[in-house]
C-alpha positions in Angstrom: 79.2 -62.6 144.2 81.2 -60.4 141.8 84.2 -58.5 143.1 84.9 -55.1 141.5 88.1 -53.2 141.7 87.6 -50.0 143.6 90.5 -47.7 142.9 89.7 -45.3 145.7 89.5 -48.0 148.3 92.8 -49.4 147.1 94.5 -46.0 147.4 93.0 -45.4 150.9 94.2 -48.8 152.1 97.7 -48.3 150.7 98.0 -44.9 152.2 96.6 -46.0 155.6 99.0 -49.0 155.7 102.0 -46.7 155.0 100.8 -44.2 157.7 100.2 -47.0 160.2 103.6 -48.6 159.5 105.4 -45.3 160.1 103.8 -44.7 163.5 104.1 -48.4 164.4 107.8 -48.2 163.7 108.2 -45.0 165.8 106.3 -46.6 168.7 108.6 -49.7 168.4 111.7 -47.4 168.5 110.3 -45.5 171.5 109.6 -48.7 173.4 112.9 -50.4 172.7 115.1 -47.4 173.1 113.1 -45.3 175.5 116.2 -43.9 177.3 117.7 -42.7 174.0 114.4 -41.2 172.8 113.8 -39.3 176.1 117.2 -37.6 175.9 116.0 -35.2 173.2 112.3 -34.3 172.8 113.0 -33.1 169.3 112.9 -36.7 168.0 109.1 -36.6 168.3 108.6 -33.3 166.3 109.2 -34.4 162.7 106.5 -37.2 162.9 104.0 -35.0 164.6 104.4 -32.1 162.3 104.4 -34.4 159.2 101.2 -36.0 160.4 99.4 -32.7 161.1 100.5 -31.3 157.7 99.5 -34.4 155.8 96.0 -34.4 157.4 95.6 -30.7 156.8 96.8 -31.0 153.2 94.2 -33.8 152.5 91.4 -31.7 153.9 91.7 -29.2 151.0 89.1 -30.0 148.3 90.4 -30.5 144.8 87.9 -27.9 143.5 89.4 -25.3 145.7 92.8 -25.8 144.2 91.6 -25.7 140.6 89.7 -22.4 141.1 86.2 -23.6 140.6 83.3 -21.1 140.6 82.0 -22.4 144.0 85.3 -21.5 145.7 85.8 -18.2 144.0 84.5 -16.1 146.8 86.7 -13.4 148.3 87.4 -13.3 152.1 89.6 -10.6 153.6 90.9 -9.6 150.2 92.1 -13.1 149.3 90.4 -15.5 146.9 89.7 -18.8 148.5 91.4 -20.7 145.7 94.5 -18.6 146.3 94.2 -19.3 150.1 93.8 -23.1 149.4 96.9 -23.1 147.2 98.9 -21.2 149.8 97.8 -23.7 152.4 98.8 -26.6 150.2 102.2 -24.9 149.7 102.6 -24.5 153.4 101.7 -28.1 154.1 104.2 -29.3 151.5 106.9 -27.1 153.0 106.2 -28.7 156.5 106.2 -32.2 155.0 109.5 -31.7 153.3 110.9 -29.9 156.3 110.0 -32.9 158.5 111.9 -35.2 156.1 114.9 -32.8 156.3 114.7 -32.8 160.1 114.6 -36.6 160.2 117.7 -36.7 157.9 119.4 -34.2 160.2 118.5 -36.3 163.3 119.7 -39.5 161.6 123.1 -38.0 160.6 123.9 -35.7 163.5 122.6 -37.7 166.5 123.0 -41.3 165.3 125.2 -41.4 162.2 128.2 -39.5 163.6 128.1 -41.1 167.0 128.9 -44.8 166.5 128.6 -45.5 170.3 124.9 -45.0 170.2 122.4 -47.5 168.7 121.6 -46.7 165.1 118.1 -48.1 164.9 116.3 -45.0 166.4 117.8 -42.7 163.8 116.7 -45.0 161.0 113.3 -45.5 162.6 112.6 -41.8 162.7 113.7 -41.4 159.1 111.6 -44.3 157.8 108.6 -43.0 159.8 108.8 -39.6 158.1 109.3 -41.1 154.7 106.2 -43.3 155.2 104.1 -40.4 156.5 105.2 -38.3 153.5 104.4 -41.2 151.0 101.0 -41.8 152.6 100.1 -38.1 152.4 101.3 -37.8 148.7 99.5 -41.0 147.6 96.2 -40.0 149.0 96.4 -36.3 147.9 97.6 -36.7 144.3 95.9 -40.0 143.3 92.4 -39.6 144.5 89.7 -38.1 142.4 86.9 -36.1 144.1 84.2 -37.4 141.7 84.3 -41.0 142.8 84.6 -41.1 146.5 83.4 -44.2 148.4 
């Protein structure tokens, strides 16, 4: 039996493991420090918004971004390739915004207050970094022509 290196499968596994690690870490933080996490419901938002944005960003076909002939139709006065690029820009803004929100939570709620446990702040930050990394890896390294 001959094993072949499948680049797409390797990228998908790496991205999936990063995504799983981020949410696993957040669940661990929530279980261990449930009282701290329930004090402010905002702690859940960066991860949820980053996840939705990462999934939405990876649903955009590469051909729609490059302006292929198939995606050149006009709907409501906007070319679909332009709409796809605007959607990608919006998703990237939300992903970067979730990282900025995680940094803000880390510094303001956990970094400046030394009487509170520090692990939840670092957990939220690492969760968002791993979700961001997973979304970027799968979006910008996969090729549409050789899917599994």
